[in-house]
Gaussian input, Z-matrix of N, CA and C with variables (Angstrom, degrees):
# hf/3-21g

backbone

0 1
 N
 C     1     B1
 C     2     B2     1     A1
 N     3     B3     2     A2     1     D1
 C     4     B4     3     A3     2     D2
 C     5     B5     4     A4     3     D3
 N     6     B6     5     A5     4     D4
 C     7     B7     6     A6     5     D5
 C     8     B8     7     A7     6     D6
 N     9     B9     8     A8     7     D7
 C    10    B10     9     A9     8     D8
 C    11    B11    10    A10     9     D9
 N    12    B12    11    A11    10    D10
 C    13    B13    12    A12    11    D11
 C    14    B14    13    A13    12    D12
 N    15    B15    14    A14    13    D13
 C    16    B16    15    A15    14    D14
 C    17    B17    16    A16    15    D15
 N    18    B18    17    A17    16    D16
 C    19    B19    18    A18    17    D17
 C    20    B20    19    A19    18    D18
 N    21    B21    20    A20    19    D19
 C    22    B22    21    A21    20    D20
 C    23    B23    22    A22    21    D21
 N    24    B24    23    A23    22    D22
 C    25    B25    24    A24    23    D23
 C    26    B26    25    A25    24    D24
 N    27    B27    26    A26    25    D25
 C    28    B28    27    A27    26    D26
 C    29    B29    28    A28    27    D27
 N    30    B30    29    A29    28    D28
 C    31    B31    30    A30    29    D29
 C    32    B32    31    A31    30    D30
 N    33    B33    32    A32    31    D31
 C    34    B34    33    A33    32    D32
 C    35    B35    34    A34    33    D33
 N    36    B36    35    A35    34    D34
 C    37    B37    36    A36    35    D35
 C    38    B38    37    A37    36    D36
 N    39    B39    38    A38    37    D37
 C    40    B40    39    A39    38    D38
 C    41    B41    40    A40    39    D39
 N    42    B42    41    A41    40    D40
 C    43    B43    42    A42    41    D41
 C    44    B44    43    A43    42    D42
 N    45    B45    44    A44    43    D43
 C    46    B46    45    A45    44    D44
 C    47    B47    46    A46    45    D45
 N    48    B48    47    A47    46    D46
 C    49    B49    48    A48    47    D47
 C    50    B50    49    A49    48    D48
 N    51    B51    50    A50    49    D49
 C    52    B52    51    A51    50    D50
 C    53    B53    52    A52    51    D51
 N    54    B54    53    A53    52    D52
 C    55    B55    54    A54    53    D53
 C    56    B56    55    A55    54    D54
 N    57    B57    56    A56    55    D55
 C    58    B58    57    A57    56    D56
 C    59    B59    58    A58    57    D57
 N    60    B60    59    A59    58    D58
 C    61    B61    60    A60    59    D59
 C    62    B62    61    A61    60    D60
 N    63    B63    62    A62    61    D61
 C    64    B64    63    A63    62    D62
 C    65    B65    64    A64    63    D63
 N    66    B66    65    A65    64    D64
 C    67    B67    66    A66    65    D65
 C    68    B68    67    A67    66    D66
 N    69    B69    68    A68    67    D67
 C    70    B70    69    A69    68    D68
 C    71    B71    70    A70    69    D69
 N    72    B72    71    A71    70    D70
 C    73    B73    72    A72    71    D71
 C    74    B74    73    A73    72    D72
 N    75    B75    74    A74    73    D73
 C    76    B76    75    A75    74    D74
 C    77    B77    76    A76    75    D75
 N    78    B78    77    A77    76    D76
 C    79    B79    78    A78    77    D77
 C    80    B80    79    A79    78    D78
 N    81    B81    80    A80    79    D79
 C    82    B82    81    A81    80    D80
 C    83    B83    82    A82    81    D81
 N    84    B84    83    A83    82    D82
 C    85    B85    84    A84    83    D83
 C    86    B86    85    A85    84    D84
 N    87    B87    86    A86    85    D85
 C    88    B88    87    A87    86    D86
 C    89    B89    88    A88    87    D87
 N    90    B90    89    A89    88    D88
 C    91    B91    90    A90    89    D89
 C    92    B92    91    A91    90    D90
 N    93    B93    92    A92    91    D91
 C    94    B94    93    A93    92    D92
 C    95    B95    94    A94    93    D93
 N    96    B96    95    A95    94    D94
 C    97    B97    96    A96    95    D95
 C    98    B98    97    A97    96    D96
 N    99    B99    98    A98    97    D97
 C   100   B100    99    A99    98    D98
 C   101   B101   100   A100    99    D99
 N   102   B102   101   A101   100   D100
 C   103   B103   102   A102   101   D101
 C   104   B104   103   A103   102   D102
 N   105   B105   104   A104   103   D103
 C   106   B106   105   A105   104   D104
 C   107   B107   106   A106   105   D105
 N   108   B108   107   A107   106   D106
 C   109   B109   108   A108   107   D107
 C   110   B110   109   A109   108   D108
 N   111   B111   110   A110   109   D109
 C   112   B112   111   A111   110   D110
 C   113   B113   112   A112   111   D111
 N   114   B114   113   A113   112   D112
 C   115   B115   114   A114   113   D113
 C   116   B116   115   A115   114   D114
 N   117   B117   116   A116   115   D115
 C   118   B118   117   A117   116   D116
 C   119   B119   118   A118   117   D117
 N   120   B120   119   A119   118   D118
 C   121   B121   120   A120   119   D119
 C   122   B122   121   A121   120   D120
 N   123   B123   122   A122   121   D121
 C   124   B124   123   A123   122   D122
 C   125   B125   124   A124   123   D123
 N   126   B126   125   A125   124   D124
 C   127   B127   126   A126   125   D125
 C   128   B128   127   A127   126   D126
 N   129   B129   128   A128   127   D127
 C   130   B130   129   A129   128   D128
 C   131   B131   130   A130   129   D129
 N   132   B132   131   A131   130   D130
 C   133   B133   132   A132   131   D131
 C   134   B134   133   A133   132   D132
 N   135   B135   134   A134   133   D133
 C   136   B136   135   A135   134   D134
 C   137   B137   136   A136   135   D135
 N   138   B138   137   A137   136   D136
 C   139   B139   138   A138   137   D137
 C   140   B140   139   A139   138   D138
 N   141   B141   140   A140   139   D139
 C   142   B142   141   A141   140   D140
 C   143   B143   142   A142   141   D141
 N   144   B144   143   A143   142   D142
 C   145   B145   144   A144   143   D143
 C   146   B146   145   A145   144   D144
 N   147   B147   146   A146   145   D145
 C   148   B148   147   A147   146   D146
 C   149   B149   148   A148   147   D147
 N   150   B150   149   A149   148   D148
 C   151   B151   150   A150   149   D149
 C   152   B152   151   A151   150   D150
 N   153   B153   152   A152   151   D151
 C   154   B154   153   A153   152   D152
 C   155   B155   154   A154   153   D153
 N   156   B156   155   A155   154   D154
 C   157   B157   156   A156   155   D155
 C   158   B158   157   A157   156   D156
 N   159   B159   158   A158   157   D157
 C   160   B160   159   A159   158   D158
 C   161   B161   160   A160   159   D159
 N   162   B162   161   A161   160   D160
 C   163   B163   162   A162   161   D161
 C   164   B164   163   A163   162   D162
 N   165   B165   164   A164   163   D163
 C   166   B166   165   A165   164   D164
 C   167   B167   166   A166   165   D165
 N   168   B168   167   A167   166   D166
 C   169   B169   168   A168   167   D167
 C   170   B170   169   A169   168   D168
 N   171   B171   170   A170   169   D169
 C   172   B172   171   A171   170   D170
 C   173   B173   172   A172   171   D171
 N   174   B174   173   A173   172   D172
 C   175   B175   174   A174   173   D173
 C   176   B176   175   A175   174   D174
 N   177   B177   176   A176   175   D175
 C   178   B178   177   A177   176   D176
 C   179   B179   178   A178   177   D177
 N   180   B180   179   A179   178   D178
 C   181   B181   180   A180   179   D179
 C   182   B182   181   A181   180   D180
 N   183   B183   182   A182   181   D181
 C   184   B184   183   A183   182   D182
 C   185   B185   184   A184   183   D183
 N   186   B186   185   A185   184   D184
 C   187   B187   186   A186   185   D185
 C   188   B188   187   A187   186   D186
 N   189   B189   188   A188   187   D187
 C   190   B190   189   A189   188   D188
 C   191   B191   190   A190   189   D189
 N   192   B192   191   A191   190   D190
 C   193   B193   192   A192   191   D191
 C   194   B194   193   A193   192   D192
 N   195   B195   194   A194   193   D193
 C   196   B196   195   A195   194   D194
 C   197   B197   196   A196   195   D195
 N   198   B198   197   A197   196   D196
 C   199   B199   198   A198   197   D197
 C   200   B200   199   A199   198   D198
 N   201   B201   200   A200   199   D199
 C   202   B202   201   A201   200   D200
 C   203   B203   202   A202   201   D201
 N   204   B204   203   A203   202   D202
 C   205   B205   204   A204   203   D203
 C   206   B206   205   A205   204   D204
 N   207   B207   206   A206   205   D205
 C   208   B208   207   A207   206   D206
 C   209   B209   208   A208   207   D207
 N   210   B210   209   A209   208   D208
 C   211   B211   210   A210   209   D209
 C   212   B212   211   A211   210   D210
 N   213   B213   212   A212   211   D211
 C   214   B214   213   A213   212   D212
 C   215   B215   214   A214   213   D213
 N   216   B216   215   A215   214   D214
 C   217   B217   216   A216   215   D215
 C   218   B218   217   A217   216   D216
 N   219   B219   218   A218   217   D217
 C   220   B220   219   A219   218   D218
 C   221   B221   220   A220   219   D219
 N   222   B222   221   A221   220   D220
 C   223   B223   222   A222   221   D221
 C   224   B224   223   A223   222   D222
 N   225   B225   224   A224   223   D223
 C   226   B226   225   A225   224   D224
 C   227   B227   226   A226   225   D225
 N   228   B228   227   A227   226   D226
 C   229   B229   228   A228   227   D227
 C   230   B230   229   A229   228   D228
 N   231   B231   230   A230   229   D229
 C   232   B232   231   A231   230   D230
 C   233   B233   232   A232   231   D231
 N   234   B234   233   A233   232   D232
 C   235   B235   234   A234   233   D233
 C   236   B236   235   A235   234   D234
 N   237   B237   236   A236   235   D235
 C   238   B238   237   A237   236   D236
 C   239   B239   238   A238   237   D237
 N   240   B240   239   A239   238   D238
 C   241   B241   240   A240   239   D239
 C   242   B242   241   A241   240   D240
 N   243   B243   242   A242   241   D241
 C   244   B244   243   A243   242   D242
 C   245   B245   244   A244   243   D243
 N   246   B246   245   A245   244   D244
 C   247   B247   246   A246   245   D245
 C   248   B248   247   A247   246   D246
 N   249   B249   248   A248   247   D247
 C   250   B250   249   A249   248   D248
 C   251   B251   250   A250   249   D249
 N   252   B252   251   A251   250   D250
 C   253   B253   252   A252   251   D251
 C   254   B254   253   A253   252   D252
 N   255   B255   254   A254   253   D253
 C   256   B256   255   A255   254   D254
 C   257   B257   256   A256   255   D255
 N   258   B258   257   A257   256   D256
 C   259   B259   258   A258   257   D257
 C   260   B260   259   A259   258   D258
 N   261   B261   260   A260   259   D259
 C   262   B262   261   A261   260   D260
 C   263   B263   262   A262   261   D261
 N   264   B264   263   A263   262   D262
 C   265   B265   264   A264   263   D263
 C   266   B266   265   A265   264   D264
 N   267   B267   266   A266   265   D265
 C   268   B268   267   A267   266   D266
 C   269   B269   268   A268   267   D267
 N   270   B270   269   A269   268   D268
 C   271   B271   270   A270   269   D269
 C   272   B272   271   A271   270   D270
 N   273   B273   272   A272   271   D271
 C   274   B274   273   A273   272   D272
 C   275   B275   274   A274   273   D273
 N   276   B276   275   A275   274   D274
 C   277   B277   276   A276   275   D275
 C   278   B278   277   A277   276   D276

   B1=1.4520
   B2=1.5270
   B3=1.3109
   B4=1.4613
   B5=1.5213
   B6=1.3162
   B7=1.4631
   B8=1.5245
   B9=1.3178
   B10=1.4607
   B11=1.5203
   B12=1.3285
   B13=1.4514
   B14=1.5124
   B15=1.3345
   B16=1.4582
   B17=1.5221
   B18=1.3101
   B19=1.4602
   B20=1.5277
   B21=1.3120
   B22=1.4657
   B23=1.5303
   B24=1.3248
   B25=1.4665
   B26=1.5282
   B27=1.3273
   B28=1.4692
   B29=1.5285
   B30=1.3292
   B31=1.4668
   B32=1.5162
   B33=1.3089
   B34=1.4653
   B35=1.5255
   B36=1.3360
   B37=1.4569
   B38=1.5197
   B39=1.3319
   B40=1.4647
   B41=1.5208
   B42=1.3342
   B43=1.4671
   B44=1.5234
   B45=1.3231
   B46=1.4663
   B47=1.5268
   B48=1.3321
   B49=1.4612
   B50=1.5237
   B51=1.3140
   B52=1.4672
   B53=1.5309
   B54=1.3109
   B55=1.4580
   B56=1.5226
   B57=1.3396
   B58=1.4622
   B59=1.5331
   B60=1.3263
   B61=1.4639
   B62=1.5268
   B63=1.3179
   B64=1.4624
   B65=1.5281
   B66=1.3259
   B67=1.4695
   B68=1.5237
   B69=1.3214
   B70=1.4656
   B71=1.5447
   B72=1.3306
   B73=1.4617
   B74=1.5309
   B75=1.3143
   B76=1.4755
   B77=1.5314
   B78=1.3278
   B79=1.4620
   B80=1.5331
   B81=1.3386
   B82=1.4646
   B83=1.5237
   B84=1.3336
   B85=1.4658
   B86=1.5285
   B87=1.3214
   B88=1.4738
   B89=1.5220
   B90=1.3238
   B91=1.4660
   B92=1.5233
   B93=1.3311
   B94=1.4648
   B95=1.5228
   B96=1.3071
   B97=1.4655
   B98=1.5212
   B99=1.3287
   B100=1.4650
   B101=1.5199
   B102=1.3429
   B103=1.4681
   B104=1.5266
   B105=1.3271
   B106=1.4560
   B107=1.5191
   B108=1.3315
   B109=1.4645
   B110=1.5219
   B111=1.3220
   B112=1.4744
   B113=1.5245
   B114=1.3280
   B115=1.4613
   B116=1.5101
   B117=1.3421
   B118=1.4633
   B119=1.5215
   B120=1.3197
   B121=1.4641
   B122=1.5231
   B123=1.3242
   B124=1.4694
   B125=1.5194
   B126=1.3276
   B127=1.4682
   B128=1.5273
   B129=1.3142
   B130=1.4616
   B131=1.5312
   B132=1.3255
   B133=1.4627
   B134=1.5141
   B135=1.3266
   B136=1.4637
   B137=1.5291
   B138=1.3261
   B139=1.4688
   B140=1.5279
   B141=1.3226
   B142=1.4542
   B143=1.5219
   B144=1.3545
   B145=1.4546
   B146=1.5237
   B147=1.3251
   B148=1.4615
   B149=1.5234
   B150=1.3290
   B151=1.4587
   B152=1.5261
   B153=1.3159
   B154=1.4663
   B155=1.5238
   B156=1.3052
   B157=1.4623
   B158=1.5162
   B159=1.3429
   B160=1.4686
   B161=1.5196
   B162=1.3121
   B163=1.4681
   B164=1.5318
   B165=1.3077
   B166=1.4690
   B167=1.5367
   B168=1.3246
   B169=1.4598
   B170=1.5124
   B171=1.3206
   B172=1.4669
   B173=1.5225
   B174=1.3244
   B175=1.4563
   B176=1.5266
   B177=1.3227
   B178=1.4580
   B179=1.5274
   B180=1.3315
   B181=1.4640
   B182=1.5206
   B183=1.3078
   B184=1.4645
   B185=1.5304
   B186=1.3381
   B187=1.4635
   B188=1.5213
   B189=1.3053
   B190=1.4633
   B191=1.5232
   B192=1.3021
   B193=1.4644
   B194=1.5290
   B195=1.3280
   B196=1.4589
   B197=1.5263
   B198=1.3277
   B199=1.4570
   B200=1.5202
   B201=1.3503
   B202=1.4585
   B203=1.5218
   B204=1.3143
   B205=1.4649
   B206=1.5251
   B207=1.3284
   B208=1.4611
   B209=1.5160
   B210=1.3130
   B211=1.4620
   B212=1.5195
   B213=1.3221
   B214=1.4585
   B215=1.5216
   B216=1.3213
   B217=1.4651
   B218=1.5212
   B219=1.3272
   B220=1.4621
   B221=1.5139
   B222=1.3084
   B223=1.4604
   B224=1.5219
   B225=1.3284
   B226=1.4586
   B227=1.5168
   B228=1.3060
   B229=1.4600
   B230=1.5174
   B231=1.2827
   B232=1.4602
   B233=1.5277
   B234=1.3424
   B235=1.4471
   B236=1.5172
   B237=1.3185
   B238=1.4620
   B239=1.5231
   B240=1.3258
   B241=1.4637
   B242=1.5241
   B243=1.3218
   B244=1.4656
   B245=1.5216
   B246=1.3136
   B247=1.4544
   B248=1.5206
   B249=1.3255
   B250=1.4501
   B251=1.5187
   B252=1.3294
   B253=1.4626
   B254=1.5200
   B255=1.3193
   B256=1.4490
   B257=1.5237
   B258=1.3340
   B259=1.4631
   B260=1.5220
   B261=1.3198
   B262=1.4694
   B263=1.5275
   B264=1.3239
   B265=1.4596
   B266=1.5213
   B267=1.3169
   B268=1.4542
   B269=1.5268
   B270=1.3023
   B271=1.4682
   B272=1.5207
   B273=1.3148
   B274=1.4631
   B275=1.5164
   B276=1.3303
   B277=1.4705
   B278=1.4910
   A1=108.93
   A2=116.66
   A3=123.26
   A4=109.94
   A5=117.11
   A6=122.19
   A7=108.49
   A8=116.07
   A9=121.57
   A10=107.99
   A11=115.85
   A12=121.73
   A13=108.93
   A14=116.31
   A15=121.21
   A16=109.46
   A17=116.93
   A18=122.09
   A19=107.92
   A20=117.26
   A21=120.23
   A22=113.31
   A23=118.60
   A24=120.52
   A25=112.37
   A26=117.69
   A27=120.76
   A28=110.59
   A29=117.85
   A30=120.83
   A31=112.31
   A32=116.80
   A33=121.57
   A34=110.63
   A35=116.60
   A36=120.44
   A37=111.34
   A38=116.79
   A39=120.61
   A40=111.89
   A41=117.17
   A42=120.44
   A43=112.29
   A44=116.51
   A45=120.87
   A46=113.01
   A47=118.14
   A48=121.19
   A49=111.78
   A50=117.28
   A51=120.46
   A52=109.83
   A53=117.34
   A54=122.39
   A55=112.58
   A56=118.01
   A57=119.54
   A58=111.85
   A59=117.39
   A60=121.19
   A61=110.01
   A62=116.68
   A63=120.67
   A64=110.85
   A65=117.19
   A66=120.62
   A67=111.35
   A68=116.17
   A69=120.53
   A70=110.73
   A71=117.01
   A72=121.39
   A73=110.47
   A74=116.56
   A75=120.11
   A76=110.37
   A77=117.64
   A78=121.52
   A79=110.27
   A80=116.73
   A81=121.70
   A82=110.13
   A83=116.20
   A84=120.11
   A85=111.54
   A86=117.27
   A87=120.31
   A88=111.01
   A89=116.46
   A90=120.74
   A91=110.28
   A92=116.92
   A93=120.58
   A94=111.23
   A95=117.74
   A96=119.50
   A97=111.66
   A98=117.83
   A99=120.30
   A100=113.46
   A101=117.30
   A102=118.60
   A103=114.39
   A104=118.32
   A105=121.29
   A106=113.05
   A107=116.73
   A108=121.22
   A109=113.76
   A110=117.72
   A111=120.24
   A112=109.95
   A113=117.06
   A114=121.12
   A115=112.46
   A116=116.91
   A117=120.44
   A118=111.44
   A119=116.38
   A120=119.97
   A121=111.41
   A122=117.19
   A123=120.98
   A124=112.52
   A125=116.81
   A126=121.09
   A127=107.60
   A128=116.87
   A129=122.68
   A130=112.92
   A131=118.26
   A132=121.51
   A133=114.25
   A134=117.52
   A135=120.34
   A136=112.27
   A137=119.06
   A138=123.20
   A139=110.87
   A140=116.15
   A141=122.05
   A142=110.21
   A143=116.78
   A144=120.43
   A145=111.23
   A146=115.33
   A147=121.83
   A148=108.87
   A149=116.53
   A150=120.98
   A151=110.10
   A152=115.62
   A153=121.90
   A154=109.83
   A155=115.57
   A156=121.11
   A157=111.89
   A158=116.01
   A159=120.85
   A160=112.44
   A161=117.46
   A162=122.47
   A163=112.04
   A164=118.89
   A165=122.62
   A166=109.48
   A167=116.65
   A168=121.57
   A169=113.32
   A170=117.68
   A171=122.70
   A172=109.02
   A173=115.56
   A174=121.99
   A175=108.85
   A176=115.75
   A177=122.07
   A178=109.05
   A179=115.55
   A180=121.77
   A181=108.45
   A182=116.02
   A183=121.60
   A184=109.56
   A185=115.49
   A186=120.39
   A187=110.51
   A188=116.63
   A189=123.21
   A190=106.49
   A191=118.54
   A192=119.74
   A193=111.77
   A194=117.95
   A195=121.39
   A196=113.21
   A197=118.17
   A198=121.54
   A199=113.02
   A200=114.57
   A201=122.76
   A202=109.17
   A203=115.38
   A204=120.68
   A205=106.32
   A206=115.75
   A207=121.91
   A208=107.46
   A209=116.08
   A210=120.35
   A211=110.72
   A212=114.60
   A213=121.71
   A214=108.52
   A215=116.16
   A216=121.91
   A217=108.24
   A218=116.35
   A219=120.86
   A220=107.51
   A221=117.67
   A222=121.09
   A223=114.62
   A224=118.13
   A225=119.76
   A226=113.18
   A227=116.49
   A228=120.77
   A229=109.83
   A230=114.52
   A231=120.22
   A232=106.12
   A233=114.95
   A234=121.23
   A235=110.15
   A236=116.32
   A237=122.39
   A238=107.20
   A239=116.98
   A240=121.93
   A241=109.11
   A242=117.25
   A243=121.50
   A244=107.22
   A245=116.00
   A246=121.80
   A247=111.27
   A248=117.00
   A249=119.89
   A250=110.66
   A251=116.61
   A252=122.77
   A253=104.28
   A254=116.25
   A255=120.38
   A256=112.30
   A257=116.83
   A258=119.51
   A259=111.41
   A260=116.75
   A261=125.26
   A262=113.46
   A263=115.90
   A264=121.83
   A265=106.08
   A266=117.88
   A267=122.23
   A268=113.45
   A269=118.13
   A270=118.83
   A271=109.16
   A272=115.83
   A273=120.40
   A274=108.81
   A275=115.84
   A276=120.55
   A277=110.79
   D1=126.08
   D2=-179.54
   D3=-98.98
   D4=139.71
   D5=175.50
   D6=-92.69
   D7=139.82
   D8=179.92
   D9=-118.05
   D10=122.10
   D11=176.03
   D12=-114.12
   D13=132.10
   D14=-179.52
   D15=-105.47
   D16=136.65
   D17=174.83
   D18=-60.79
   D19=152.14
   D20=-175.85
   D21=-60.55
   D22=-28.57
   D23=179.90
   D24=-77.28
   D25=-15.67
   D26=-178.93
   D27=-66.30
   D28=-36.68
   D29=178.23
   D30=-56.88
   D31=-42.97
   D32=178.43
   D33=-67.61
   D34=-39.64
   D35=179.36
   D36=-65.14
   D37=-36.80
   D38=-178.85
   D39=-65.59
   D40=-32.62
   D41=178.84
   D42=-65.42
   D43=-27.35
   D44=-177.42
   D45=-91.18
   D46=-3.43
   D47=-177.07
   D48=-76.22
   D49=148.28
   D50=169.84
   D51=-63.16
   D52=153.98
   D53=-174.62
   D54=-59.99
   D55=-40.77
   D56=-179.11
   D57=-65.84
   D58=-35.38
   D59=177.91
   D60=-70.58
   D61=-38.40
   D62=178.38
   D63=-63.64
   D64=-40.76
   D65=176.91
   D66=-64.67
   D67=-39.60
   D68=178.25
   D69=-65.71
   D70=-37.24
   D71=176.67
   D72=-63.63
   D73=-41.68
   D74=178.02
   D75=-63.28
   D76=-39.34
   D77=176.30
   D78=-64.89
   D79=-39.86
   D80=176.89
   D81=-59.52
   D82=-44.30
   D83=178.90
   D84=-63.56
   D85=-37.84
   D86=177.41
   D87=-61.74
   D88=-45.88
   D89=-179.33
   D90=-63.30
   D91=-45.02
   D92=-178.82
   D93=-65.42
   D94=-42.73
   D95=-177.21
   D96=-66.00
   D97=-31.42
   D98=-179.14
   D99=-85.00
   D100=-43.78
   D101=-172.68
   D102=-128.04
   D103=2.77
   D104=176.18
   D105=69.64
   D106=-164.30
   D107=-178.01
   D108=-62.17
   D109=-25.90
   D110=177.80
   D111=-62.98
   D112=-38.87
   D113=178.03
   D114=-64.30
   D115=-34.34
   D116=178.55
   D117=-67.25
   D118=-35.51
   D119=-179.85
   D120=-68.63
   D121=-27.29
   D122=179.42
   D123=-74.68
   D124=-25.74
   D125=-179.33
   D126=-96.75
   D127=105.51
   D128=-173.51
   D129=-64.37
   D130=-26.86
   D131=-177.28
   D132=-64.59
   D133=-23.10
   D134=179.39
   D135=-81.03
   D136=-18.52
   D137=179.94
   D138=46.09
   D139=51.23
   D140=-178.42
   D141=-66.73
   D142=131.19
   D143=-177.26
   D144=-151.38
   D145=154.69
   D146=174.80
   D147=-77.85
   D148=146.31
   D149=179.19
   D150=-100.70
   D151=160.24
   D152=-179.14
   D153=-122.98
   D154=178.66
   D155=176.07
   D156=70.62
   D157=-132.55
   D158=-179.68
   D159=-62.14
   D160=-24.47
   D161=-177.56
   D162=-98.10
   D163=19.63
   D164=178.26
   D165=-54.10
   D166=131.70
   D167=-179.23
   D168=96.70
   D169=-10.50
   D170=178.75
   D171=-104.36
   D172=164.56
   D173=177.82
   D174=-126.42
   D175=160.04
   D176=-179.66
   D177=-131.00
   D178=139.46
   D179=173.53
   D180=-126.58
   D181=140.68
   D182=-178.66
   D183=-83.64
   D184=127.98
   D185=174.09
   D186=-94.60
   D187=-35.53
   D188=169.08
   D189=-156.74
   D190=-167.11
   D191=-174.68
   D192=-64.60
   D193=-24.92
   D194=-177.28
   D195=-104.01
   D196=-43.49
   D197=-170.76
   D198=-92.50
   D199=141.52
   D200=177.98
   D201=-128.56
   D202=151.90
   D203=169.60
   D204=-110.05
   D205=129.31
   D206=179.68
   D207=-107.64
   D208=129.22
   D209=-175.50
   D210=-145.96
   D211=167.75
   D212=179.03
   D213=-133.64
   D214=138.60
   D215=178.68
   D216=-102.29
   D217=123.36
   D218=175.67
   D219=-76.66
   D220=130.49
   D221=-170.07
   D222=-74.98
   D223=-34.64
   D224=-176.17
   D225=-92.87
   D226=-10.75
   D227=-178.29
   D228=-122.50
   D229=160.64
   D230=176.11
   D231=-89.91
   D232=80.32
   D233=-170.07
   D234=-146.42
   D235=135.25
   D236=174.34
   D237=-122.97
   D238=122.60
   D239=178.69
   D240=-102.34
   D241=113.92
   D242=176.18
   D243=-83.81
   D244=121.53
   D245=-175.62
   D246=-98.45
   D247=-37.09
   D248=-170.06
   D249=-156.96
   D250=141.42
   D251=167.13
   D252=-121.76
   D253=107.62
   D254=-166.83
   D255=-133.57
   D256=153.01
   D257=174.35
   D258=-79.52
   D259=68.72
   D260=172.88
   D261=51.71
   D262=49.64
   D263=175.63
   D264=-127.90
   D265=99.80
   D266=-172.31
   D267=-88.91
   D268=6.39
   D269=178.39
   D270=-68.92
   D271=136.52
   D272=178.32
   D273=-73.39
   D274=139.84
   D275=-178.77
   D276=-122.28

């Protein structure tokens, strides 16, 4: 069982999401909590991938064609930190 922690700004971002994206995010959380990042790699629709540049060490999963969830996996713990749910804008703010 994986624990999922959301950054405090993610709550505000989730309120602004379209309903279909919010449902997809909830499904993403279900998959991660049960099987972790390995489960995301098995589901091709999420297009889970490692990020580069300023986001080195983070991963991205597709919620739909526009929205992505950016997260980081802690290596020694069973923990996933959700940093951002964004409309495909990877610039750090």
